[in-house]
N, C-alpha and C positions, 0 to 999 in steps of 0.2 A: 144514199149511203156510200161507203167507203171503201172502196178496191183494194185487194193484196197487187201488187204491182203486176202479179203474170194474170190474175184476173183483169185487173185494169187493163192489161194490152190486150186479150181476147174481147174485153166490152169496145175497148174501141177499134178495132179492129170490123166489130158486127154495126157502127154504127150508134152507139149508145151516147145519148148526150149527158147523160150524168158524169159517165166516165169521163168525157172529152172536158168537162166541166170542173171535174176533180183533177185532171191532169193539170187544166189553166192555173187550179189557186194554186196546187203543190209546186210550180217551176216559173208563175209568174214572177215573183219578185227578182228568184236568179236570175233569168233573163232579163229583166231589167234592166239589175246591178249592172251585172256584164256589158250589157249595150251601151249605159251612159257611160261606164269605165272606158269603153272601147272607141265611141263616138262623141263623148263629150260635149252632148245637146240632149235633154231631155225629150226633147219631141219628137227628133227622131230616134229617139231612143226607141217611143212609146211608138212608132210605126215599126220599127224591126219588132219591136216582140209582139206585134199585133201579124206580121210577116212569118215570124217564127214557127207561131201556133195555126195557121192556116196551112204554111208549110207540113207542119208536126199531122195535124188532119189529114190532107191531100195525101200525105205518103205513108200513114201505118202499117198500110198493109205492103208496102216494101221494107220496113224496118224488119233486116234480118238477124235481130239480138244479137250480134256477134262483140255489142260492147252493151251496156246498161243502156237503159232509159235516158235517163239522167245525162250520159255521155253522149249521146244521137242529140239533144234538144241543145246541149253546149255548141255542139260543132255544127247544127242550125246558125246556133244566134253567132256563131263568130262568124261565119263566113257570111250569113246579113251584113254583118257591122262590116266586114271586108271591103262584100257587095257596094257597101252605102258610101264608105270613104275613098274607094277607088272612082266613084262615080262624082264625089262632091272633087274630088283632085283634078278629074278631066272635064268636070265644070268652072273648075278656078282657071287651067291652063287655059282651054277653048273660049270663053268670056270675058278673058282679062281686059281686054282690048275693050269690049261693052262697057263691062264694070266699071273700066275707067271712068270712061267717055259719059256713063251714066249714073253716076256719084257725083255728089259737090267736091266731097272730099279727096275724091281718088283713091279711098281707102276700101280694103279688100271686105266681105261680111266676114267675120271669123267672131270668133265665142275664146278669146284668151284670157277673159277674166271668171270661165268655167271654175266652176265648185261641185262637187260630186255631193247631193243630196244629203249622203251618211254621211257626210263629216260633223264634224259639232264645231259650234260658233266660232271658240277661243282657236281651234285649226283652221279654221277658213283661210286665212294669208298663207299660210304652209302650201295647204293642202292648192291651193291657186298656181301658186308655183310649181311645183310637182306635178299638176295634168297638164300643165303648158309644156314641159319636158320632155315628159310622157307622149305627148304629139309628136316630140321631135323625133324618136324612136322609130327606126325599120319595121315595118308590118309585123313580121313574126315576131319579135322583141317587145313589139308594143302589145302582141296578145296575151305572149305566156307572161308579162309582167303584170298584166291587168290581170290574168286567170292567178296567178299565184299570189300575189300578193296584194290584190283588191278583194277579188271574192273568195280569196282564200282557201284554193283546191291545193289537194294534193297531186307533185309535177307526176306522178303515174297518172293521174285521171288526164291531166294534161296535156301528157305525150299522147293517151288516147285521143283527144278531145283532138287534137292537129298532126295526126299519124305520124307522128315522130318516135325516135326511141327518147329513154330517161336520159342520159347523157346529155340528148341532142339540146333537150328540154334546159337543162341544166348550162348547156356553154351559152345557149341565148340569152336565160336569166344573167350570167354574169356579164355578157358584155352588155344589156340592158342596163343593168346596175352600173356597171363602170360608163357609158354613154352618162346617162342618167346624172353622174357625180361629176363629170365635167359640165354639162348644161348647166346644172343647177349649178356649179360654182363659176359660171360665164355670168349666171342673172345675175350675183351678187353685186 
């Protein structure tokens, strides 16, 4: 049975499993794509996607409908991705010495050749450089760039997701583009 969004919310709040299944089916690909674009690791993105839906399930009663359901889900996704990236950064910093001594070649485990699964084969080489460059952006710029240019969300919705004004999103997007041009120019 397919539910209208208000009925879906009512059914979710009543613990209806088919409503939750519909929610997952509706948003699963969007959540996964956002996570993959942000963390650039398919395994981590899949884990984050599961965490997002567990969080939605546990917190649906506290959803106050001040934004749309999709905006709320994107916000949870972005926050889970940022948490993951912060944890990964802390682990890199904290475990640097042990990693240097434990790896034969002394390199850090990273994913420099990540290519988003949605990229067409003939664009993979370009995409590899783009994602490497995106990875160098500050957190807010990276988030805005991924949501606007990879997930193709309107700036107004991105502003809601990030609790910012549309002007702030535009500014972050301009800085992200400028930083990407600089980084991509250096990669050539």
